C-alpha positions as CSV (number, residue, x, y, z in Angstrom):
1,X,-17.7,7.3,49.1
2,X,-15.2,8.1,47.0
3,X,-17.3,8.7,43.9
4,X,-15.8,11.9,42.7
5,X,-12.1,10.9,43.2
6,X,-9.8,13.1,41.1
7,X,-12.6,15.1,39.9
8,X,-12.5,18.9,40.0
9,X,-15.8,20.6,40.9
10,X,-17.2,24.3,41.3
11,X,-19.8,25.0,44.0
12,X,-21.1,28.4,43.8
13,X,-22.7,29.8,47.0
14,X,-20.4,27.4,48.6
15,X,-19.7,29.3,51.6
16,X,-22.9,28.6,53.9
17,X,-26.0,26.9,54.1
18,X,-27.0,24.3,51.5
19,X,-23.8,25.4,49.4
20,X,-21.6,24.9,52.2
21,X,-23.1,21.0,52.7
22,X,-22.4,20.3,48.9
23,X,-19.0,21.6,49.0
24,X,-18.0,19.2,52.0
25,X,-19.7,16.3,50.6
26,X,-18.0,16.7,47.4
27,X,-14.7,17.1,49.0
28,X,-15.6,13.7,50.9
29,X,-16.4,11.9,47.8
30,X,-13.0,12.7,46.3
31,X,-13.1,16.0,44.4
32,X,-11.0,18.9,44.7
33,X,-13.6,21.5,45.2
34,X,-13.8,25.3,44.2
35,X,-15.8,27.0,46.9
36,X,-17.1,30.3,45.1
37,X,-18.6,32.9,47.0
38,X,-18.4,36.7,47.6
39,X,-16.6,36.6,50.6
40,X,-13.0,34.9,50.5
41,X,-12.7,34.6,54.1
42,X,-16.0,32.7,54.4
43,X,-14.7,30.5,51.5
44,X,-11.8,29.9,53.2
45,X,-13.5,28.8,56.4
46,X,-15.1,25.9,54.5
47,X,-12.0,25.0,52.4
48,X,-10.1,24.6,55.7
49,X,-12.9,22.3,56.9
50,X,-12.6,20.2,53.6
51,X,-8.6,20.0,54.1
52,X,-9.0,19.0,57.7
53,X,-11.0,15.9,56.5
54,X,-8.1,15.3,54.0
55,X,-9.6,16.7,51.0
56,X,-8.6,19.4,48.5
57,X,-10.4,22.8,48.3
58,X,-9.7,26.2,46.6
59,X,-11.5,29.4,47.6
60,X,-12.6,31.9,45.0
61,X,-14.0,35.4,45.5
62,X,-16.7,36.3,42.9
63,X,-20.0,38.0,42.3
64,X,-22.0,35.8,40.1
65,X,-23.9,38.7,38.9
66,X,-20.7,40.1,37.2
67,X,-20.1,38.3,33.8
68,X,-16.1,39.0,34.3
69,X,-16.3,37.4,37.6
70,X,-17.9,34.0,36.2
71,X,-15.7,33.8,33.4
72,X,-12.4,34.3,35.6
73,X,-13.9,31.5,38.0
74,X,-14.0,29.2,35.1
75,X,-11.0,30.4,33.4
76,X,-8.6,30.2,36.5
77,X,-10.1,27.0,37.7
78,X,-9.1,24.9,34.6
79,X,-6.1,26.6,34.2
80,X,-4.5,26.1,37.7
81,X,-6.1,22.6,38.1
82,X,-6.0,21.2,34.9
83,X,-9.9,20.9,34.0
84,X,-13.5,20.8,35.2
85,X,-15.7,17.9,35.7
86,X,-18.3,19.3,38.0
87,X,-20.5,22.4,38.3
88,X,-22.9,23.2,40.9
89,X,-24.9,26.0,40.6
90,X,-26.2,26.8,44.2
91,X,-26.1,30.5,44.7
92,X,-29.3,32.4,44.9
93,X,-31.0,35.5,46.4
94,X,-34.6,36.6,47.1
95,X,-34.8,40.3,48.4
96,X,-38.3,40.3,47.9
97,X,-41.4,39.1,50.4
98,X,-44.9,39.5,50.1
99,X,-47.1,39.8,46.9
100,X,-45.8,40.4,43.4
101,X,-47.6,43.7,43.1
102,X,-45.0,44.9,45.7
103,X,-41.9,43.9,44.0
104,X,-39.7,46.6,42.6
105,X,-38.0,46.7,39.3
106,X,-34.8,46.7,41.0
107,X,-35.8,43.7,43.1
108,X,-36.9,41.9,40.2
109,X,-33.7,42.3,38.4
110,X,-31.6,41.4,41.2
111,X,-33.6,38.1,41.4
112,X,-33.5,37.1,37.6
113,X,-29.8,38.2,37.6
114,X,-28.4,36.2,40.2
115,X,-30.9,33.2,40.0
116,X,-31.2,32.6,36.4
117,X,-28.9,34.6,34.3
118,X,-25.7,33.6,36.3
119,X,-26.6,30.5,36.0
120,X,-27.1,30.7,32.3
121,X,-23.9,32.1,31.9
122,X,-22.0,30.2,34.1
123,X,-23.2,26.7,32.6
124,X,-22.3,27.9,29.1
125,X,-18.9,28.8,30.0
126,X,-18.3,25.6,31.9
127,X,-20.2,23.1,29.3
128,X,-17.3,22.8,26.9
129,X,-14.8,22.0,29.8
130,X,-17.3,19.5,31.0
131,X,-17.4,18.0,27.6
132,X,-13.9,17.1,27.7
133,X,-14.1,14.6,30.8
134,X,-18.0,13.6,30.5
135,X,-18.9,16.0,33.1
136,X,-22.3,16.9,34.9
137,X,-23.9,19.8,36.0
138,X,-26.3,20.2,38.9
139,X,-28.7,23.2,39.5
140,X,-30.4,24.2,42.4
141,X,-34.1,24.9,42.1
142,X,-36.8,25.1,44.8
143,X,-40.3,23.2,45.3
144,X,-41.6,26.9,45.2
145,X,-40.8,26.5,41.5
146,X,-42.9,23.7,41.0
147,X,-45.9,25.0,43.2
148,X,-46.1,28.7,43.2
149,X,-46.2,30.6,46.1
150,X,-48.1,34.0,47.5
151,X,-45.0,35.3,49.5
152,X,-42.0,34.9,47.2
153,X,-43.6,34.7,43.8
154,X,-40.6,36.3,41.7
155,X,-38.4,34.1,43.4
156,X,-40.5,31.3,42.5
157,X,-40.7,32.1,38.9
158,X,-37.0,32.3,38.6
159,X,-36.7,29.0,40.3
160,X,-39.2,27.7,37.8
161,X,-37.0,28.8,34.7
162,X,-33.8,27.3,36.5
163,X,-35.8,24.0,35.8
164,X,-36.3,24.6,32.1
165,X,-32.7,26.2,31.9
166,X,-31.5,22.5,32.9
167,X,-33.6,20.6,30.6
168,X,-32.4,22.7,27.6
169,X,-28.6,22.3,28.8
170,X,-29.4,18.6,29.2
171,X,-30.6,18.6,25.7
172,X,-27.9,20.6,24.0
173,X,-25.0,19.0,25.6
174,X,-26.3,15.5,26.0
175,X,-24.6,14.5,22.5
176,X,-21.3,15.8,24.1
177,X,-21.7,13.4,27.1
178,X,-22.5,16.2,29.4
179,X,-25.2,15.7,32.2
180,X,-27.2,18.4,33.5
181,X,-29.9,18.0,36.4
182,X,-31.6,20.0,38.7
183,X,-32.2,19.5,42.6
184,X,-35.7,21.3,44.2
185,X,-35.4,21.3,47.9
186,X,-38.2,21.7,50.2
187,X,-38.1,23.9,53.3
188,X,-34.2,23.4,54.8
189,X,-32.5,24.4,57.9
190,X,-30.5,27.1,56.9
191,X,-29.9,31.0,58.2
192,X,-32.9,31.7,56.4
193,X,-34.9,28.7,56.6
194,X,-34.6,28.6,60.5
195,X,-36.6,32.1,60.2
196,X,-39.4,30.3,58.4
197,X,-39.3,27.1,60.5
198,X,-40.0,29.1,63.8
199,X,-43.2,31.0,62.3
200,X,-46.7,28.9,62.4
201,X,-46.7,28.4,58.6
202,X,-43.5,26.9,59.1
203,X,-44.6,24.3,61.8
204,X,-47.7,23.6,59.8
205,X,-45.6,22.8,57.0
206,X,-43.6,20.2,59.3
207,X,-47.1,19.0,60.2
208,X,-48.4,18.6,56.5
209,X,-44.8,16.9,55.7
210,X,-45.1,13.1,55.4
211,X,-41.6,12.9,57.0
212,X,-42.7,15.2,59.7
213,X,-39.4,17.3,59.3
214,X,-37.8,19.7,57.4
215,X,-34.5,19.1,55.1
216,X,-31.0,19.5,56.6
217,X,-28.4,21.0,54.5
218,X,-26.7,17.4,54.3
219,X,-29.9,15.9,52.7
220,X,-29.9,18.2,49.8
221,X,-26.2,17.7,49.6
222,X,-26.4,13.9,49.2
223,X,-28.8,14.2,46.1
224,X,-26.6,16.6,44.6
225,X,-23.7,14.2,45.0
226,X,-25.9,11.4,43.4
227,X,-26.9,13.5,40.2
228,X,-23.1,14.8,40.2
229,X,-21.5,11.1,40.3
230,X,-21.3,8.2,37.8
231,X,-24.3,6.5,39.9
232,X,-26.5,8.9,37.5
233,X,-24.6,8.2,34.6
234,X,-27.8,7.7,32.5
235,X,-30.0,10.5,34.1
236,X,-30.3,14.1,32.3
237,X,-32.8,16.9,32.4
238,X,-34.5,15.5,35.2
239,X,-35.4,17.3,38.6
240,X,-35.0,15.7,41.9
241,X,-37.4,16.9,44.5
242,X,-36.1,17.0,47.7
243,X,-38.9,17.9,50.3
244,X,-39.9,14.9,52.7
245,X,-42.8,14.4,50.5
246,X,-44.7,17.8,50.8
247,X,-45.6,18.4,47.3
248,X,-47.5,15.0,47.4
249,X,-49.7,16.1,49.9
250,X,-53.3,17.8,50.0
251,X,-52.5,21.1,50.7
252,X,-56.4,22.1,51.1
């Protein structure tokens, strides 16, 4: 239960949904959690929850699409708390729904700036500090990055790229005892996921899923905790799919 005792962890997109569940779970595991999101007030709410449970947490307002903001997150975390042991890259966006031919240049740029370039920048900034403690990074992808999608194609491409980014980071930083892994969730009960769950398509997904349900944010958080903890000490460069088995089924 206290596998991250004394560790310092950054969680991007940590104010709601999957990120919130991750932040709370890491706090319960003993980490001092730095909750990163654009709205400080939303981060404060999650920090308060962690503190009420006896944990430690810090709020940090940050737009991850801004390179200076990312640098500040790492610099101030290390300066104020004395180091960095765990990095969770969870924040993502998807402003485009429908066929890829309808995706505008602005939507495309926003998707890749947030979902890929920000992770690229943040991991490169954080990795030297992770190396000082034999730390770990966990990036959040999606099963859409493994199967493709007819409705969120650009998002799916960005999430496929996150999986490859994870592999490259693991290869480059492994010799310095830093692990990078990835979690690919299936349909999850978040604010956005709830909308999809209520559609006929969402109900069909549940019917095709071997476990006959969607993921709860806590399901994803447990997988992230495992990969961030010493229990996964000889695992790196891998993608852990948390989807109730939907990707092993016959979609036809």
